[in-house]
Each structure stands twice: as C-alpha cells, then as structure tokens.
C-alpha positions in Angstrom: 0.0 -0.3 0.0 2.8 2.4 0.7 4.1 1.7 -2.5 1.3 3.2 -4.1 0.6 6.1 -1.7 4.4 7.5 -1.5 4.6 8.4 -5.5 1.2 10.1 -5.3 2.3 12.0 -2.2 5.7 13.2 -3.9 3.7 14.2 -7.0 1.5 16.4 -5.1 4.1 18.0 -3.0 5.8 18.9 -6.5 2.6 20.3 -8.1 2.6 22.9 -5.0 6.3 24.1 -5.9 5.4 27.8 -6.2 7.4 30.7 -8.2 9.0 33.6 -7.1 8.4 37.1 -8.5 11.5 39.0 -10.1 11.8 42.7 -10.6 14.4 44.9 -12.1 14.7 48.6 -13.0 17.3 50.8 -14.2 17.5 54.5 -15.7 17.8 54.9 -19.3 18.4 58.1 -21.2 18.1 61.3 -19.2 14.2 61.1 -18.1 13.4 57.1 -18.4 13.4 54.2 -16.6 13.2 50.5 -17.5 11.3 48.1 -15.6 11.4 44.3 -16.3 9.4 41.6 -14.3 9.1 38.1 -14.6 9.0 34.8 -12.5 11.4 32.4 -11.4 10.0 29.6 -13.7 10.8 32.1 -16.5 7.2 33.1 -17.6 6.3 36.5 -18.0 3.1 37.6 -15.5 1.4 39.6 -18.5 -1.4 41.6 -16.7 0.1 42.1 -13.5 -0.1 45.4 -11.6 3.0 47.9 -11.6 3.0 50.6 -9.3 5.4 53.3 -8.4 5.0 54.9 -4.9 6.6 58.1 -3.5 9.2 57.1 -1.3 8.6 60.1 1.2 4.7 59.4 1.3 3.7 56.2 0.0 1.1 57.9 -2.7 1.0 56.3 -5.7 2.8 58.2 -8.7 2.0 55.9 -11.6 0.1 52.6 -12.1 0.2 50.2 -15.4 0.0 46.6 -16.4 3.1 44.3 -17.5 2.8 44.1 -21.6 3.4 40.7 -23.2 7.1 41.3 -23.6 7.5 41.9 -20.1 9.2 44.8 -19.8 8.1 48.6 -20.1 9.8 52.1 -20.3 8.4 55.1 -18.7 9.1 58.4 -17.5 11.1 58.5 -14.5 9.9 60.5 -11.3 11.2 63.5 -10.2 11.2 62.1 -6.7 12.6 59.1 -4.9 10.2 55.9 -5.7 9.9 52.6 -5.1 8.5 50.1 -7.8 5.9 46.9 -7.0 5.1 44.3 -9.1 1.8 42.5 -7.9 0.3 39.2 -9.2 -1.7 38.4 -6.0 -1.4 38.5 -2.2 1.3 36.1 -1.9 3.4 37.0 -5.0 4.7 40.6 -5.2 8.1 42.2 -5.2 8.9 45.8 -4.3 12.3 47.5 -5.0 13.9 50.9 -4.9 13.7 52.8 -7.9 17.0 53.7 -9.7 18.9 56.7 -8.8 20.6 59.3 -10.7 24.3 59.6 -10.6 23.5 62.9 -8.7 21.4 61.5 -6.2 22.0 60.0 -2.9 20.2 57.3 -1.2 17.5 58.9 1.0 15.4 57.7 4.0 13.3 54.7 3.7 9.7 55.2 2.8 7.0 55.9 5.4 4.1 53.5 5.6 1.0 55.2 4.8 -1.2 54.0 7.3 -4.6 55.3 5.9 -3.9 52.6 2.9 -3.2 49.9 5.9 -5.9 47.0 5.9 -5.8 44.9 9.1 -6.9 42.0 7.3 -4.6 41.7 4.4 -1.9 42.4 7.5 -2.9 39.5 9.2 -3.3 37.3 6.3 0.2 38.0 5.4 1.3 36.9 8.9 0.0 33.6 8.1 2.3 30.5 6.8 3.1 30.7 3.2 1.2 28.4 0.8 4.1 26.6 -0.4 4.7 25.3 3.1 1.1 25.0 4.2 0.1 22.6 1.1 3.1 20.2 1.5 2.1 20.0 5.4 -1.6 19.3 4.8 -0.7 16.7 2.2 1.5 15.3 4.6 -1.0 14.9 7.4 -3.8 13.6 5.1 -1.8 10.9 3.9 -0.3 9.8 7.4 -4.1 9.6 8.6 -5.1 7.5 5.5 -2.1 5.3 5.8 -2.9 4.9 9.2 -6.6 4.1 8.6 -5.9 1.6 6.1 -3.2 0.1 7.9 -5.6 -0.4 10.9 -8.4 -1.9 8.6 -6.4 -4.3 7.1 -4.9 -5.5 10.6 -8.8 -5.9 11.9 -9.2 -8.4 9.2 
C-alpha cells in the first residue's frame, strides 16, 4: 500500500512548488526608467499590476500593467520612488527605483497607515502557501495510511 501512496504524495508536493517574482529597474536616457518583471520559472506575468510609489509619502505616482514583452519604459519620476510588481496577495515584489548619479540614497519609505488594511496585514502573517500545502498533504496521507493499515490488521 505504501508503494502506491508514496509516489502520489511526492507528485502532489511537486505540484505545490511555487515560483518567485523577479523585478528589475534601471535608468535609461535622461528621464526614463526601464522596468522588467518576470517569474523564477521563466514566465512573464502579463497583466500583473506595476505601481510606482513616492518613497516619502507612499502615494501612488504611476500605475500600469506588465505588457506581453515583460518590460516597459516609462518617464522617470522627479522624486525618490519604489516599484511594486503585484500578481496576487502571495506574489509581489517591491524594489527601490533607480537613482541618477547625482542623487544619494535617502531615508526608507514611510508607511501610509491610511491605506493599511488590517485583514491583509493579518493574512500576510500566516504561513506561506508553499509550506502549508505540503504539510496538509503530508498529514492527510499519514491519516489515510494509518486508517488503511488499521483496517488491514483488523481483518
């Protein structure tokens, strides 16, 4: 019985393997910034949200979507900024926008508490999905294996 359940268990674990979000930005020309987003499995997150936030206030400066090419060139903001690529609640990446050579690194961005949703904050504190799914599968397979073994001994 264990020979039948074990391969299924490992197959289900491999299906739950998640991918990470990649985000890169660099200045091009005088007033432009090149932004490229992707996933660690090599795919392009077409339609994912891209948002530039002011570092000092946290307010959105620019919003857009990842095009089919996976990269976009936009006007560079005049103030320090961060770039966030958001696929869903569990898959996002934020980086500091590239600085020109005459700028220096400034203070970290201030969290705008007006935009803070306590439900999202609590949900983000939970265990990540890639850990929870294999754990649940492992526990369920153990319960099923124990039950089947107990039934077999009883007969």
